[in-house]
N, C-alpha and C positions, 0 to 999 in steps of 0.2 A: 905747317909752320912748326917747328920746336918749341915746346912750352916750358920756359925755363923759369928756374927759383925765383931769379928776380924779378919775373913779370906777375908770379903768383902773389909773392910779398908786396909788389906795388898794388896790385887788384886788392887785395886783403885790407891792406892801409887805408885806400880809398873808399872802402865798403862797408868795413867792418864784417865781412860775411867769412864763414869758416874756411879752412886752407883746402879741403878736399871739394869745396864749392866752388872756390875761385879757380881751382887746375882744372874741373871737368867743364866748367863755363869757355876759360879759354879755349880747351880743346874744339867745345862744340862750335866757338865762333873763329876757330882758327885764328886767335892771338890778337882778334881785334879789341883793343884794350876799351875803346868808348863803347863798343857794342856789346864785350862783356858787363859792363856797369849797367846797361840797360836789360840787358836779360836778369842780371841778380836783381835789381829794383822789380820789374815784373814779377819775378818767385817770390818777391817779399824779403829775400834775404838781405837786402842791403840796407834796410830800415835800422837795421841794428846801430849803424854808424850815427845816425841821424841824433839816437838816443844817449848816444855814449856820453854827452856833458850834462846831460842831468843827473839832480842828485838822488843819489840812493841810498835813504837812510833809515827805510824800514826793512822787513825782512826776517830772517830767523838763525838763531843760533843753535846748532845740533852738537851733542856729544853721542859717542859711541863708545863702548869698552867691551873686549873681548871676552869669549867666555870663560878664560880662565883669570879676569881681571888684571892681565899683566900686561897689556897695552891699553891706551886710551888715547881718542882721537876727538878734537873739536873742530867746527870750522863755524863762520859766519857768512852766508849769503845775504846782500842785500836788495831791496827791490824798492822802487820809488812810494809805494802807495803798501796799506795794511792790507787792502782787497787781496792784491797779489801774494802776500805772506799767507793768506788764507787759500791760495789755490792749490788744488790737490796736483795737478802738475808742477807746481813750483816745489810744494812740500815733498815730492817724490825724489826729484832733482837734488834736493838739499841731503835727503838719506844716503842717495847714492853715492854722494860726493863725500859724505861722512865716512862710509864702508871704503870708499877709494883708500881715503888717508889711513884709516885702520889697518887696511890689507898691503899698504905700500909704505917703504920707506921714504917718507918725503914730511918735510917740513918747511919747504917755502911755495908759496902761491904758483910762482911761474913755473916751478919744476912740475906742480900738480897739472897746471894746465897742460903742459907737453905731452901727460901720460895718455895712452891707447884708453880710450873709453872702455867704461866696464860691458857695455853692452853691444858695441861695435867698434872693433879693433882699427878701423880703417879712418876713424876721426878721433881726434883729441878730447879733453876735457874741454879745452878753451874752444874747439869746435862746437861742441853740444850747448857751451853757455851761450855763443853766438847764436846758436839755433832758437834758445829759450828766450832771447830779448827779440828776436824775431817774432816768434810765435805767440809769446806773452804780450809783446806789445809794450815792455817799460823797460828801462835800462837795469839791468842786473849787474851785482858786482860781486865777483868772488873775493872779498875783502880779506880775510886770514885764515889761518888754519895753527892747529897745533898736534903734536905728537909725540907720546911719551910712553917708555916702557918702567916697569919697577920689578925688582924682586920681591915687594911686598903684594900690596894689594891697590886697585884703585876704586874709589867710589865717586857718586856724582848725583847730582839734584838737578831739575829743571824746572824753573820758575816760569809762569804765565803762557804756558804753551809754546815755547820756545823763545823768550824775551830774555832770559838769563839763563847762563847754564854755569855749573861751577864742577868740577873735578879735582878731587885730593887724594894725593898719593899717600897710603898707611904704609910704615914700615912694619906691618906685622899681617898675620894670614888669618883664614877664618871667617866665620859667620860674624863673630863679636867685631872683628876689626871691620868688616863691610856695613854693618849696621852703625857704628860709631862713625865710619868714615862718611856715611850719608847724611849723619845729622850734622856734621863738621861742613860738609859740602852745601846743607842748608843755610849756615850760619853765614859763610863765605858769600853765598849768592844775597842773603838779605842785608848784610853790613859790609860787604866789600871790603876786607881789610887789604893793605898794602904788603904787610909782612907777616911771617908765621910769628917770629917773637923780637923783643925790645934788642936783642944783641943781633940783629941782622940790619938794623938801622945804622948804616955808617956815620962813624964820629962828624964828618964833614957836616951830613945832614942835620945831625943833632945840633950842631954848632949855628949852622944857619939858621933852624927854626929858632933856636935861642935868643939870635939877635933880632930875628923879627918880633918875637915876642917882647922882648926888652924896649925894643920902639916906642911897640904897642903902649906897654904898662907906663913909659916915661910920658907919653904924650896923654895917657889918661890919669895920671897922678902927679901932676906937676909938683914940683916943691918935697916930696916923699925921700925918707934918704935913701941910697942906691943899694944899700944892704936888705932893706925893706924889699925893694923892688925886685931886688937879685933871687930872695925865696920865694916872692909870688910867680917869679918867671919859671922858676924849676918847678913848682907845683904846676903850673899851664902845663909847662914841657911834659911833664910826668903822665898829665891825663890827656894829653893829646898823644903821646906814644901808645897809651893803653887802647886808645880808638883806632889808631890805625894797624894795630898788632894783633893778629888773630887770637893768638893764646891769651891775651892778657883782655881782651873783649868780654863783657857780661855774655854770657850764654842765653842766645833768645830762648830757648825752652825752659830754661830754669835761671832767673837774674840772679839767685842765689850763689850759683858758681860763676866761676870764668871758664872760658871755653879749655884752657888748661887744666883746670881742675876737673872739669867735667870728663875729657879726655883719660888723666891720670887716674881718676876713679875707676874706669869702665876698662882700661888696659894695663895699669900698672905704671904708665911713663907717658907723659904727653909730648916727648920727643920722639913719639910714632909717627905723629905730623911732619912728615917730610918736604911736601910741595903742595902748591894748587895754582890752577889757572881758572881764570873768571872770564868768560865773555858777557858783555851784555850788547842786544842790538843796538846799530846804531850810535854807541857812544864815541864821543870826540868828534861826529859829524854833525856839522851845521846844517840844520834842517831848514827847507825853505818854506816857510808857511805862507801858503796860497788859500784863498778862498775857493770851496769846492764849486759852488755857483759859477763863479768866475771860470773855474778849471774846465767846467764841462761845456761852457760858452764858448772858449778858446777851442776845444776840440769839435764842436759842430760848426763853427765857422770855418775850421780848417777842412773838413770835409766836401 
């Protein structure tokens, strides 16, 4: 029986198994869909689908920079537990995916999943991810990637063994630029700025923040003249902008400096800081808090 792409797609959707595994099994059972599902379950390749709904909020973030410091890649791959995040097989997989992002012009997770796997071109990255879910036994999510190139250099900092990464683009070259860049990347990892400089914050956002602060100040200070409230709000807004703008922040390694003053002192101009990206494992994912003993009991009951 001729195995069609539609049959492979259906089996993959029903089991979560890899495309090549689905195709091979369909050939093996002469296109019998129900038998193909049974065979995939027997081989342990269908259990990935059962885990697809489980929250994966642990895992690792990884940065990788080319030897010439002109290309940078970042990835986040999530797991359900921190135990798996320390698993050697998982760590190796994360490193391999980061290297693939570095070596391929790809900025989209789905496009990355469609690429041939670095160690076996008959499989895609997505196929290997599904295999890892089956063999490791947890839901894994290739959540996000970033890839950047520059005429300057990229510098990076990793915190907590892969819990937070920061990459900064410096519009300068040489060892000094890399050293300063690494320190700025550490700042970004530690303090999590949203912008490089206050000029990057849109007038609309500033006006909205001012409006919120005005309501807060009026509620806190009923009866105070509006011109006094206005001055209070401007002061609070300026303080808030300094907290979210990298170059205005207190430099963590020397609070006598702002980051901008530190960079200018070292490289002559704070404007050499061109861009940055920061990934923190699981940020924005609502974690499900479960009692560990209860989880173990559930697993035991299921065996």
